[in-house]
TORKOL-4160 file (C-alpha; in steps of 0.2 Angstrom, whole numbers, padded with zeros to 4 digits, m for minus):
250
<pt num="1" X="0394" Y="0174" Z="0759"/>
<pt num="2" X="0390" Y="0192" Z="0762"/>
<pt num="3" X="0407" Y="0198" Z="0756"/>
<pt num="4" X="0406" Y="0188" Z="0740"/>
<pt num="5" X="0388" Y="0196" Z="0737"/>
<pt num="6" X="0396" Y="0213" Z="0740"/>
<pt num="7" X="0409" Y="0208" Z="0727"/>
<pt num="8" X="0396" Y="0202" Z="0715"/>
<pt num="9" X="0386" Y="0218" Z="0716"/>
<pt num="10" X="0403" Y="0229" Z="0715"/>
<pt num="11" X="0407" Y="0219" Z="0699"/>
<pt num="12" X="0391" Y="0222" Z="0692"/>
<pt num="13" X="0391" Y="0241" Z="0694"/>
<pt num="14" X="0409" Y="0240" Z="0687"/>
<pt num="15" X="0403" Y="0231" Z="0672"/>
<pt num="16" X="0388" Y="0243" Z="0669"/>
<pt num="17" X="0401" Y="0258" Z="0670"/>
<pt num="18" X="0411" Y="0249" Z="0657"/>
<pt num="19" X="0396" Y="0246" Z="0646"/>
<pt num="20" X="0391" Y="0264" Z="0647"/>
<pt num="21" X="0409" Y="0269" Z="0643"/>
<pt num="22" X="0409" Y="0257" Z="0628"/>
<pt num="23" X="0392" Y="0263" Z="0623"/>
<pt num="24" X="0397" Y="0282" Z="0623"/>
<pt num="25" X="0413" Y="0278" Z="0614"/>
<pt num="26" X="0402" Y="0270" Z="0599"/>
<pt num="27" X="0402" Y="0280" Z="0584"/>
<pt num="28" X="0415" Y="0292" Z="0593"/>
<pt num="29" X="0427" Y="0292" Z="0577"/>
<pt num="30" X="0413" Y="0295" Z="0565"/>
<pt num="31" X="0408" Y="0310" Z="0576"/>
<pt num="32" X="0427" Y="0317" Z="0575"/>
<pt num="33" X="0427" Y="0312" Z="0556"/>
<pt num="34" X="0411" Y="0322" Z="0553"/>
<pt num="35" X="0416" Y="0338" Z="0563"/>
<pt num="36" X="0433" Y="0336" Z="0552"/>
<pt num="37" X="0424" Y="0336" Z="0537"/>
<pt num="38" X="0412" Y="0350" Z="0541"/>
<pt num="39" X="0428" Y="0361" Z="0546"/>
<pt num="40" X="0437" Y="0356" Z="0530"/>
<pt num="41" X="0423" Y="0361" Z="0520"/>
<pt num="42" X="0420" Y="0378" Z="0528"/>
<pt num="43" X="0439" Y="0380" Z="0525"/>
<pt num="44" X="0438" Y="0376" Z="0507"/>
<pt num="45" X="0422" Y="0389" Z="0506"/>
<pt num="46" X="0432" Y="0402" Z="0513"/>
<pt num="47" X="0446" Y="0399" Z="0501"/>
<pt num="48" X="0435" Y="0399" Z="0486"/>
<pt num="49" X="0427" Y="0416" Z="0493"/>
<pt num="50" X="0444" Y="0424" Z="0494"/>
<pt num="51" X="0448" Y="0417" Z="0476"/>
<pt num="52" X="0432" Y="0423" Z="0469"/>
<pt num="53" X="0436" Y="0441" Z="0476"/>
<pt num="54" X="0454" Y="0439" Z="0469"/>
<pt num="55" X="0446" Y="0436" Z="0452"/>
<pt num="56" X="0434" Y="0450" Z="0452"/>
<pt num="57" X="0448" Y="0462" Z="0458"/>
<pt num="58" X="0459" Y="0455" Z="0443"/>
<pt num="59" X="0445" Y="0458" Z="0431"/>
<pt num="60" X="0442" Y="0477" Z="0437"/>
<pt num="61" X="0461" Y="0480" Z="0436"/>
<pt num="62" X="0462" Y="0473" Z="0418"/>
<pt num="63" X="0446" Y="0484" Z="0413"/>
<pt num="64" X="0455" Y="0499" Z="0421"/>
<pt num="65" X="0471" Y="0495" Z="0412"/>
<pt num="66" X="0462" Y="0493" Z="0395"/>
<pt num="67" X="0453" Y="0509" Z="0398"/>
<pt num="68" X="0470" Y="0519" Z="0403"/>
<pt num="69" X="0477" Y="0513" Z="0387"/>
<pt num="70" X="0462" Y="0520" Z="0376"/>
<pt num="71" X="0463" Y="0536" Z="0385"/>
<pt num="72" X="0482" Y="0537" Z="0381"/>
<pt num="73" X="0478" Y="0533" Z="0363"/>
<pt num="74" X="0465" Y="0546" Z="0362"/>
<pt num="75" X="0476" Y="0559" Z="0371"/>
<pt num="76" X="0490" Y="0555" Z="0358"/>
<pt num="77" X="0478" Y="0557" Z="0343"/>
<pt num="78" X="0472" Y="0573" Z="0349"/>
<pt num="79" X="0489" Y="0579" Z="0354"/>
<pt num="80" X="0494" Y="0575" Z="0336"/>
<pt num="81" X="0479" Y="0584" Z="0328"/>
<pt num="82" X="0482" Y="0600" Z="0339"/>
<pt num="83" X="0501" Y="0599" Z="0333"/>
<pt num="84" X="0497" Y="0598" Z="0314"/>
<pt num="85" X="0484" Y="0613" Z="0318"/>
<pt num="86" X="0498" Y="0624" Z="0327"/>
<pt num="87" X="0511" Y="0619" Z="0313"/>
<pt num="88" X="0499" Y="0625" Z="0300"/>
<pt num="89" X="0495" Y="0642" Z="0308"/>
<pt num="90" X="0512" Y="0652" Z="0303"/>
<pt num="91" X="0509" Y="0647" Z="0285"/>
<pt num="92" X="0491" Y="0652" Z="0285"/>
<pt num="93" X="0496" Y="0668" Z="0293"/>
<pt num="94" X="0510" Y="0672" Z="0280"/>
<pt num="95" X="0498" Y="0668" Z="0267"/>
<pt num="96" X="0486" Y="0680" Z="0275"/>
<pt num="97" X="0498" Y="0693" Z="0276"/>
<pt num="98" X="0504" Y="0692" Z="0259"/>
<pt num="99" X="0486" Y="0692" Z="0252"/>
<pt num="100" X="0483" Y="0708" Z="0262"/>
<pt num="101" X="0499" Y="0716" Z="0254"/>
<pt num="102" X="0491" Y="0710" Z="0237"/>
<pt num="103" X="0474" Y="0718" Z="0241"/>
<pt num="104" X="0483" Y="0735" Z="0246"/>
<pt num="105" X="0493" Y="0734" Z="0230"/>
<pt num="106" X="0478" Y="0731" Z="0219"/>
<pt num="107" X="0468" Y="0745" Z="0228"/>
<pt num="108" X="0483" Y="0757" Z="0225"/>
<pt num="109" X="0483" Y="0751" Z="0206"/>
<pt num="110" X="0465" Y="0754" Z="0205"/>
<pt num="111" X="0465" Y="0771" Z="0213"/>
<pt num="112" X="0479" Y="0776" Z="0199"/>
<pt num="113" X="0469" Y="0769" Z="0184"/>
<pt num="114" X="0454" Y="0778" Z="0190"/>
<pt num="115" X="0464" Y="0794" Z="0191"/>
<pt num="116" X="0471" Y="0791" Z="0174"/>
<pt num="117" X="0453" Y="0787" Z="0167"/>
<pt num="118" X="0447" Y="0804" Z="0174"/>
<pt num="119" X="0461" Y="0813" Z="0166"/>
<pt num="120" X="0460" Y="0805" Z="0148"/>
<pt num="121" X="0449" Y="0811" Z="0134"/>
<pt num="122" X="0454" Y="0799" Z="0121"/>
<pt num="123" X="0441" Y="0785" Z="0119"/>
<pt num="124" X="0454" Y="0773" Z="0114"/>
<pt num="125" X="0464" Y="0776" Z="0131"/>
<pt num="126" X="0448" Y="0776" Z="0140"/>
<pt num="127" X="0443" Y="0759" Z="0133"/>
<pt num="128" X="0461" Y="0752" Z="0138"/>
<pt num="129" X="0460" Y="0760" Z="0155"/>
<pt num="130" X="0443" Y="0752" Z="0158"/>
<pt num="131" X="0448" Y="0736" Z="0154"/>
<pt num="132" X="0463" Y="0736" Z="0165"/>
<pt num="133" X="0451" Y="0743" Z="0179"/>
<pt num="134" X="0440" Y="0727" Z="0176"/>
<pt num="135" X="0455" Y="0716" Z="0177"/>
<pt num="136" X="0462" Y="0723" Z="0193"/>
<pt num="137" X="0444" Y="0724" Z="0201"/>
<pt num="138" X="0442" Y="0705" Z="0197"/>
<pt num="139" X="0459" Y="0701" Z="0204"/>
<pt num="140" X="0456" Y="0712" Z="0219"/>
<pt num="141" X="0439" Y="0703" Z="0223"/>
<pt num="142" X="0448" Y="0685" Z="0221"/>
<pt num="143" X="0461" Y="0692" Z="0233"/>
<pt num="144" X="0448" Y="0698" Z="0246"/>
<pt num="145" X="0440" Y="0682" Z="0244"/>
<pt num="146" X="0455" Y="0672" Z="0248"/>
<pt num="147" X="0459" Y="0684" Z="0263"/>
<pt num="148" X="0442" Y="0680" Z="0271"/>
<pt num="149" X="0444" Y="0661" Z="0268"/>
<pt num="150" X="0462" Y="0663" Z="0276"/>
<pt num="151" X="0455" Y="0673" Z="0290"/>
<pt num="152" X="0440" Y="0660" Z="0292"/>
<pt num="153" X="0453" Y="0645" Z="0292"/>
<pt num="154" X="0464" Y="0654" Z="0306"/>
<pt num="155" X="0450" Y="0658" Z="0316"/>
<pt num="156" X="0443" Y="0640" Z="0316"/>
<pt num="157" X="0460" Y="0633" Z="0318"/>
<pt num="158" X="0464" Y="0643" Z="0335"/>
<pt num="159" X="0446" Y="0639" Z="0340"/>
<pt num="160" X="0449" Y="0619" Z="0337"/>
<pt num="161" X="0466" Y="0621" Z="0346"/>
<pt num="162" X="0457" Y="0628" Z="0360"/>
<pt num="163" X="0444" Y="0614" Z="0360"/>
<pt num="164" X="0458" Y="0601" Z="0359"/>
<pt num="165" X="0467" Y="0608" Z="0373"/>
<pt num="166" X="0451" Y="0607" Z="0384"/>
<pt num="167" X="0447" Y="0588" Z="0378"/>
<pt num="168" X="0465" Y="0584" Z="0382"/>
<pt num="169" X="0465" Y="0591" Z="0399"/>
<pt num="170" X="0449" Y="0582" Z="0401"/>
<pt num="171" X="0456" Y="0565" Z="0396"/>
<pt num="172" X="0471" Y="0567" Z="0407"/>
<pt num="173" X="0460" Y="0570" Z="0422"/>
<pt num="174" X="0450" Y="0554" Z="0418"/>
<pt num="175" X="0466" Y="0545" Z="0415"/>
<pt num="176" X="0473" Y="0550" Z="0432"/>
<pt num="177" X="0457" Y="0545" Z="0440"/>
<pt num="178" X="0458" Y="0528" Z="0432"/>
<pt num="179" X="0476" Y="0526" Z="0437"/>
<pt num="180" X="0472" Y="0531" Z="0455"/>
<pt num="181" X="0457" Y="0518" Z="0455"/>
<pt num="182" X="0469" Y="0505" Z="0447"/>
<pt num="183" X="0483" Y="0507" Z="0459"/>
<pt num="184" X="0471" Y="0506" Z="0473"/>
<pt num="185" X="0464" Y="0490" Z="0467"/>
<pt num="186" X="0480" Y="0484" Z="0463"/>
<pt num="187" X="0486" Y="0486" Z="0481"/>
<pt num="188" X="0471" Y="0478" Z="0487"/>
<pt num="189" X="0472" Y="0465" Z="0475"/>
<pt num="190" X="0490" Y="0460" Z="0481"/>
<pt num="191" X="0484" Y="0460" Z="0500"/>
<pt num="192" X="0470" Y="0447" Z="0494"/>
<pt num="193" X="0483" Y="0437" Z="0486"/>
<pt num="194" X="0494" Y="0437" Z="0501"/>
<pt num="195" X="0479" Y="0432" Z="0513"/>
<pt num="196" X="0475" Y="0419" Z="0501"/>
<pt num="197" X="0491" Y="0412" Z="0501"/>
<pt num="198" X="0492" Y="0412" Z="0520"/>
<pt num="199" X="0475" Y="0405" Z="0522"/>
<pt num="200" X="0480" Y="0391" Z="0510"/>
<pt num="201" X="0495" Y="0387" Z="0520"/>
<pt num="202" X="0485" Y="0387" Z="0536"/>
<pt num="203" X="0471" Y="0377" Z="0529"/>
<pt num="204" X="0483" Y="0363" Z="0523"/>
<pt num="205" X="0490" Y="0363" Z="0541"/>
<pt num="206" X="0472" Y="0360" Z="0547"/>
<pt num="207" X="0467" Y="0347" Z="0535"/>
<pt num="208" X="0484" Y="0338" Z="0539"/>
<pt num="209" X="0480" Y="0339" Z="0558"/>
<pt num="210" X="0462" Y="0334" Z="0556"/>
<pt num="211" X="0468" Y="0319" Z="0546"/>
<pt num="212" X="0479" Y="0314" Z="0561"/>
<pt num="213" X="0465" Y="0317" Z="0573"/>
<pt num="214" X="0453" Y="0306" Z="0563"/>
<pt num="215" X="0466" Y="0292" Z="0562"/>
<pt num="216" X="0470" Y="0294" Z="0580"/>
<pt num="217" X="0451" Y="0294" Z="0586"/>
<pt num="218" X="0448" Y="0278" Z="0575"/>
<pt num="219" X="0463" Y="0269" Z="0584"/>
<pt num="220" X="0458" Y="0275" Z="0600"/>
<pt num="221" X="0439" Y="0270" Z="0597"/>
<pt num="222" X="0446" Y="0252" Z="0591"/>
<pt num="223" X="0458" Y="0250" Z="0606"/>
<pt num="224" X="0446" Y="0256" Z="0619"/>
<pt num="225" X="0431" Y="0244" Z="0612"/>
<pt num="226" X="0444" Y="0229" Z="0613"/>
<pt num="227" X="0449" Y="0233" Z="0630"/>
<pt num="228" X="0432" Y="0237" Z="0637"/>
<pt num="229" X="0425" Y="0221" Z="0628"/>
<pt num="230" X="0440" Y="0211" Z="0637"/>
<pt num="231" X="0437" Y="0219" Z="0653"/>
<pt num="232" X="0418" Y="0215" Z="0653"/>
<pt num="233" X="0421" Y="0198" Z="0649"/>
<pt num="234" X="0433" Y="0196" Z="0664"/>
<pt num="235" X="0421" Y="0203" Z="0675"/>
<pt num="236" X="0407" Y="0192" Z="0668"/>
<pt num="237" X="0419" Y="0177" Z="0673"/>
<pt num="238" X="0422" Y="0183" Z="0690"/>
<pt num="239" X="0403" Y="0186" Z="0693"/>
<pt num="240" X="0401" Y="0168" Z="0686"/>
<pt num="241" X="0414" Y="0161" Z="0699"/>
<pt num="242" X="0406" Y="0171" Z="0712"/>
<pt num="243" X="0389" Y="0164" Z="0708"/>
<pt num="244" X="0397" Y="0147" Z="0708"/>
<pt num="245" X="0404" Y="0149" Z="0725"/>
<pt num="246" X="0389" Y="0155" Z="0732"/>
<pt num="247" X="0379" Y="0141" Z="0725"/>
<pt num="248" X="0391" Y="0128" Z="0732"/>
<pt num="249" X="0390" Y="0136" Z="0749"/>
<pt num="250" X="0371" Y="0135" Z="0749"/>
């Protein structure tokens, strides 16, 4: 009888252990599923952050490309303006030279008429010479005015050419800075895209593994519960047989 009591106590302890194991397994697959869901959400959030950075870099690169194009158009426009001014300078200078020669000739003619006038006593001749002097003087004033205008145009053209060269230089420097910044951001963008694809591939593998783990945990929980329940039932029957045995012997 003592041995039967010991067996009954041992079986009761085994039953308690099995029940504790069964209780610890309750919700096991749910906990695994929750952990997997949290991990997948974290992976998705990481992907979203990287995608957001990629979108931001793409926007910055596009803005820089647009700015570079605008700078190129401004440089082209100012180069054309400078070229037109440079092309017009030789003609202006030739016109100036011709006008100065005309002024010299008119001054020579005027001096000759004045000398003629001083040597003439005849009133009719004086009147004719004075009329010629008035005409030459008028032509001289017009030529001098034209000379001054040509000098002003040449001076302003050279000044404008110098200003345009300075502006073009500044625009080219701006364009170089933008291109350097664009190239740096493009390089970073390519690295981010590569990182995104690697993360995406890795996270897809992680999701697949989590799905496999979740399915396995559910299968394990179901199998363990069924096995433990059967074992507890068997133990209960064994204890019942022992109790029955003890009862008969009493």
